py3Dmol code that shows the C-alpha trace and the ligand (Angstrom):
import py3Dmol

protein = """\
ATOM      1  CA  MET A   1      16.881-103.917  19.460  1.00  0.00           C
ATOM      2  CA  ALA A   2      13.143-104.180  19.451  1.00  0.00           C
ATOM      3  CA  ARG A   3      13.294-107.271  17.291  1.00  0.00           C
ATOM      4  CA  ALA A   4      15.251-109.312  19.825  1.00  0.00           C
ATOM      5  CA  GLU A   5      12.774-108.445  22.541  1.00  0.00           C
ATOM      6  CA  ALA A   6       9.822-109.507  20.431  1.00  0.00           C
ATOM      7  CA  ALA A   7      10.834-113.097  21.034  1.00  0.00           C
ATOM      8  CA  ARG A   8       9.827-112.836  24.670  1.00  0.00           C
ATOM      9  CA  PRO A   9       6.388-114.231  25.420  1.00  0.00           C
ATOM     10  CA  VAL A  10       3.728-111.768  26.378  1.00  0.00           C
ATOM     11  CA  ARG A  11       2.262-112.367  29.758  1.00  0.00           C
ATOM     12  CA  GLU A  12      -1.497-112.535  29.624  1.00  0.00           C
ATOM     13  CA  THR A  13      -2.547-113.241  33.142  1.00  0.00           C
ATOM     14  CA  ALA A  14      -5.889-112.492  34.647  1.00  0.00           C
ATOM     15  CA  TRP A  15      -4.523-109.868  36.973  1.00  0.00           C
ATOM     16  CA  CYS A  16      -2.853-108.106  34.089  1.00  0.00           C
ATOM     17  CA  VAL A  17      -6.260-107.737  32.478  1.00  0.00           C
ATOM     18  CA  ALA A  18      -7.645-106.492  35.763  1.00  0.00           C
ATOM     19  CA  ALA A  19      -4.843-103.964  35.939  1.00  0.00           C
ATOM     20  CA  LEU A  20      -5.817-102.699  32.499  1.00  0.00           C
ATOM     21  CA  VAL A  21      -9.287-101.955  33.760  1.00  0.00           C
ATOM     22  CA  LEU A  22      -7.792-100.045  36.642  1.00  0.00           C
ATOM     23  CA  ALA A  23      -5.133 -98.313  34.585  1.00  0.00           C
ATOM     24  CA  SER A  24      -6.707 -94.903  34.761  1.00  0.00           C
ATOM     25  CA  CYS A  25      -7.561 -95.156  38.419  1.00  0.00           C
ATOM     26  CA  VAL A  26      -5.385 -94.032  41.259  1.00  0.00           C
ATOM     27  CA  ASP A  27      -6.801 -96.719  43.538  1.00  0.00           C
ATOM     28  CA  LEU A  28      -5.338-100.008  42.399  1.00  0.00           C
ATOM     29  CA  GLY A  29      -7.701-102.006  44.534  1.00  0.00           C
ATOM     30  CA  GLY A  30      -5.398-103.375  47.161  1.00  0.00           C
ATOM     31  CA  ALA A  31      -2.227-105.383  47.238  1.00  0.00           C
ATOM     32  CA  PRO A  32      -1.142-107.040  44.023  1.00  0.00           C
ATOM     33  CA  PRO A  33      -1.262-110.823  43.859  1.00  0.00           C
ATOM     34  CA  ASP A  34       1.720-112.917  44.804  1.00  0.00           C
ATOM     35  CA  ALA A  35       2.986-110.239  47.103  1.00  0.00           C
ATOM     36  CA  GLY A  36       5.372-111.422  49.744  1.00  0.00           C
ATOM     37  CA  PRO A  37       7.531-109.845  52.399  1.00  0.00           C
ATOM     38  CA  LEU A  38      10.759-108.245  51.325  1.00  0.00           C
ATOM     39  CA  PRO A  39      14.061-109.539  52.611  1.00  0.00           C
ATOM     40  CA  ASP A  40      14.661-106.259  54.389  1.00  0.00           C
ATOM     41  CA  GLY A  41      11.254-106.419  56.036  1.00  0.00           C
ATOM     42  CA  SER A  42       9.959-103.206  54.554  1.00  0.00           C
ATOM     43  CA  GLY A  43       6.308-102.953  53.690  1.00  0.00           C
ATOM     44  CA  LEU A  44       4.789-103.580  50.336  1.00  0.00           C
ATOM     45  CA  PRO A  45       3.106-100.852  48.371  1.00  0.00           C
ATOM     46  CA  GLU A  46      -0.550-101.530  48.755  1.00  0.00           C
ATOM     47  CA  GLY A  47      -1.801 -99.329  45.958  1.00  0.00           C
ATOM     48  CA  GLY A  48      -4.057 -96.332  46.075  1.00  0.00           C
ATOM     49  CA  ALA A  49      -2.961 -92.769  46.590  1.00  0.00           C
ATOM     50  CA  LEU A  50      -3.046 -91.664  50.174  1.00  0.00           C
ATOM     51  CA  ASP A  51      -5.123 -88.593  50.839  1.00  0.00           C
ATOM     52  CA  GLY A  52      -2.943 -85.541  50.643  1.00  0.00           C
ATOM     53  CA  GLY A  53      -0.025 -87.547  49.337  1.00  0.00           C
ATOM     54  CA  VAL A  54       2.446 -85.898  47.049  1.00  0.00           C
ATOM     55  CA  VAL A  55       2.774 -87.087  43.471  1.00  0.00           C
ATOM     56  CA  PHE A  56       6.179 -87.490  41.853  1.00  0.00           C
ATOM     57  CA  ASP A  57       6.428 -87.782  38.093  1.00  0.00           C
ATOM     58  CA  VAL A  58       8.629 -90.162  36.163  1.00  0.00           C
ATOM     59  CA  ALA A  59       8.652 -89.649  32.411  1.00  0.00           C
ATOM     60  CA  ILE A  60       9.164 -92.518  30.010  1.00  0.00           C
ATOM     61  CA  ALA A  61      10.724 -91.062  26.895  1.00  0.00           C
ATOM     62  CA  GLY A  62      13.313 -92.261  24.428  1.00  0.00           C
ATOM     63  CA  LEU A  63      13.329 -95.707  26.041  1.00  0.00           C
ATOM     64  CA  VAL A  64      14.445 -94.183  29.328  1.00  0.00           C
ATOM     65  CA  PHE A  65      12.781 -93.776  32.712  1.00  0.00           C
ATOM     66  CA  SER A  66      13.539 -90.253  33.865  1.00  0.00           C
ATOM     67  CA  PRO A  67      14.594 -89.878  36.549  1.00  0.00           C
ATOM     68  CA  LYS A  68      15.958 -93.387  36.656  1.00  0.00           C
ATOM     69  CA  GLU A  69      16.125 -93.288  40.435  1.00  0.00           C
ATOM     70  CA  ILE A  70      13.696 -91.341  42.552  1.00  0.00           C
ATOM     71  CA  GLU A  71      13.513 -90.800  46.284  1.00  0.00           C
ATOM     72  CA  ILE A  72      10.141 -90.006  47.760  1.00  0.00           C
ATOM     73  CA  PRO A  73       8.680 -89.554  51.225  1.00  0.00           C
ATOM     74  CA  ARG A  74       6.564 -92.295  52.691  1.00  0.00           C
ATOM     75  CA  GLY A  75       2.972 -92.041  51.489  1.00  0.00           C
ATOM     76  CA  ALA A  76       3.832 -90.336  48.224  1.00  0.00           C
ATOM     77  CA  THR A  77       2.641 -91.506  44.838  1.00  0.00           C
ATOM     78  CA  VAL A  78       4.770 -92.036  41.754  1.00  0.00           C
ATOM     79  CA  ARG A  79       3.139 -91.299  38.428  1.00  0.00           C
ATOM     80  CA  TRP A  80       4.766 -92.762  35.317  1.00  0.00           C
ATOM     81  CA  THR A  81       3.749 -91.299  31.960  1.00  0.00           C
ATOM     82  CA  ASN A  82       4.752 -92.839  28.647  1.00  0.00           C
ATOM     83  CA  TYR A  83       5.733 -90.227  26.058  1.00  0.00           C
ATOM     84  CA  ASP A  84       7.057 -92.787  23.597  1.00  0.00           C
ATOM     85  CA  ALA A  85       5.258 -94.155  20.551  1.00  0.00           C
ATOM     86  CA  VAL A  86       5.848 -97.711  21.758  1.00  0.00           C
ATOM     87  CA  PRO A  87       4.260 -99.376  24.791  1.00  0.00           C
ATOM     88  CA  HIS A  88       6.147 -99.812  28.037  1.00  0.00           C
ATOM     89  CA  THR A  89       5.487-101.304  31.430  1.00  0.00           C
ATOM     90  CA  VAL A  90       6.544-100.496  34.963  1.00  0.00           C
ATOM     91  CA  THR A  91       7.420-103.914  36.364  1.00  0.00           C
ATOM     92  CA  GLU A  92       8.815-104.522  39.832  1.00  0.00           C
ATOM     93  CA  GLY A  93      12.061-106.455  40.038  1.00  0.00           C
ATOM     94  CA  SER A  94      14.676-107.082  37.410  1.00  0.00           C
ATOM     95  CA  PRO A  95      14.521-108.964  34.099  1.00  0.00           C
ATOM     96  CA  ASP A  96      16.108-112.050  35.692  1.00  0.00           C
ATOM     97  CA  SER A  97      13.784-112.104  38.691  1.00  0.00           C
ATOM     98  CA  VAL A  98      12.492-115.576  39.482  1.00  0.00           C
ATOM     99  CA  THR A  99       9.546-114.379  41.539  1.00  0.00           C
ATOM    100  CA  PRO A 100       6.456-112.638  40.166  1.00  0.00           C
ATOM    101  CA  PRO A 101       6.591-108.853  40.287  1.00  0.00           C
ATOM    102  CA  VAL A 102       5.094-107.264  43.369  1.00  0.00           C
ATOM    103  CA  PHE A 103       3.637-104.573  41.145  1.00  0.00           C
ATOM    104  CA  GLU A 104       3.323-104.277  37.399  1.00  0.00           C
ATOM    105  CA  SER A 105       1.538-101.764  35.243  1.00  0.00           C
ATOM    106  CA  PRO A 106      -0.498-102.753  32.235  1.00  0.00           C
ATOM    107  CA  TYR A 107       1.054-101.948  28.875  1.00  0.00           C
ATOM    108  CA  LEU A 108       1.194 -98.168  28.751  1.00  0.00           C
ATOM    109  CA  SER A 109       0.513 -96.790  25.318  1.00  0.00           C
ATOM    110  CA  THR A 110       1.431 -93.260  24.319  1.00  0.00           C
ATOM    111  CA  LEU A 111       0.467 -90.869  27.123  1.00  0.00           C
ATOM    112  CA  GLY A 112      -0.581 -93.826  29.219  1.00  0.00           C
ATOM    113  CA  VAL A 113      -0.272 -93.210  32.954  1.00  0.00           C
ATOM    114  CA  TYR A 114       0.416 -95.565  35.848  1.00  0.00           C
ATOM    115  CA  GLU A 115       0.216 -94.365  39.427  1.00  0.00           C
ATOM    116  CA  LEU A 116       1.232 -96.201  42.550  1.00  0.00           C
ATOM    117  CA  ALA A 117       1.363 -95.049  46.163  1.00  0.00           C
ATOM    118  CA  PHE A 118       4.168 -96.195  48.436  1.00  0.00           C
ATOM    119  CA  PRO A 119       2.932 -96.162  52.023  1.00  0.00           C
ATOM    120  CA  GLN A 120       5.961 -97.857  53.576  1.00  0.00           C
ATOM    121  CA  PRO A 121       9.690 -97.079  53.559  1.00  0.00           C
ATOM    122  CA  GLY A 122      11.791 -99.302  51.360  1.00  0.00           C
ATOM    123  CA  GLU A 123      13.528 -99.645  48.041  1.00  0.00           C
ATOM    124  CA  TRP A 124      11.919-100.891  44.870  1.00  0.00           C
ATOM    125  CA  ARG A 125      13.758-101.829  41.724  1.00  0.00           C
ATOM    126  CA  TYR A 126      11.812-101.954  38.489  1.00  0.00           C
ATOM    127  CA  TYR A 127      12.188-102.348  34.747  1.00  0.00           C
ATOM    128  CA  CYS A 128      10.166-102.379  31.532  1.00  0.00           C
ATOM    129  CA  PHE A 129       8.893-105.805  30.532  1.00  0.00           C
ATOM    130  CA  THR A 130       8.982-104.987  26.826  1.00  0.00           C
ATOM    131  CA  HIS A 131      12.511-103.526  26.875  1.00  0.00           C
ATOM    132  CA  PRO A 132      14.268-105.498  29.619  1.00  0.00           C
ATOM    133  CA  LEU A 133      17.722-105.142  28.132  1.00  0.00           C
ATOM    134  CA  ILE A 134      17.866-101.362  28.217  1.00  0.00           C
ATOM    135  CA  MET A 135      15.139-100.195  30.605  1.00  0.00           C
ATOM    136  CA  LYS A 136      16.151-101.806  33.879  1.00  0.00           C
ATOM    137  CA  ASP A 137      17.762-101.118  37.243  1.00  0.00           C
ATOM    138  CA  CYS A 138      15.475 -98.211  38.000  1.00  0.00           C
ATOM    139  CA  PHE A 139      14.576 -97.451  41.586  1.00  0.00           C
ATOM    140  CA  VAL A 140      11.927 -95.936  43.795  1.00  0.00           C
ATOM    141  CA  ARG A 141      13.360 -95.266  47.227  1.00  0.00           C
ATOM    142  CA  VAL A 142      10.821 -94.475  49.924  1.00  0.00           C
ATOM    143  CA  ARG A 143      12.262 -92.788  52.988  1.00  0.00           C
TER     144      ARG A 143
END
"""
ligand_1 = """\
1
CU
Cu 9.667 -100.328 27.431
"""
view = py3Dmol.view(width=600, height=400)
view.addModel(protein, "pdb")
view.setStyle({"model": 0}, {"cartoon": {"style": "trace"}})
view.addModel(ligand_1, "xyz")
view.setStyle({"model": 1}, {"stick": {}})
view.zoomTo()
view.show()
């Protein structure tokens, strides 16, 4: 399955490089580029853990986000950790999205961590850019 996905072009945008620099930081430095309002009017995650916010872990292992769907209180942070030997991403949207992702991690190598705070209620679907066929339709629901 990995072979078919290798045909996809690798995105090498400036902000992706910037995200790499910030990969180990909790503060993502503000709203990601190309952010726009959601159809349901909920707020965008602006990055950066809120003081005192709770952290929820999502493991990436065996080409699976676990849990695949997570519900968190407003202001909490989700921390994704890659336990696989292959790189993954946490990319907002779905593989057939026509708009740029609102948030996207850099490529997470083994034990790579990506953290994102969600200050506003809403629902966020995400997938892995390198394995879009099998690692998709995952959700962060902020209540
Ligand atoms: Cu992946």
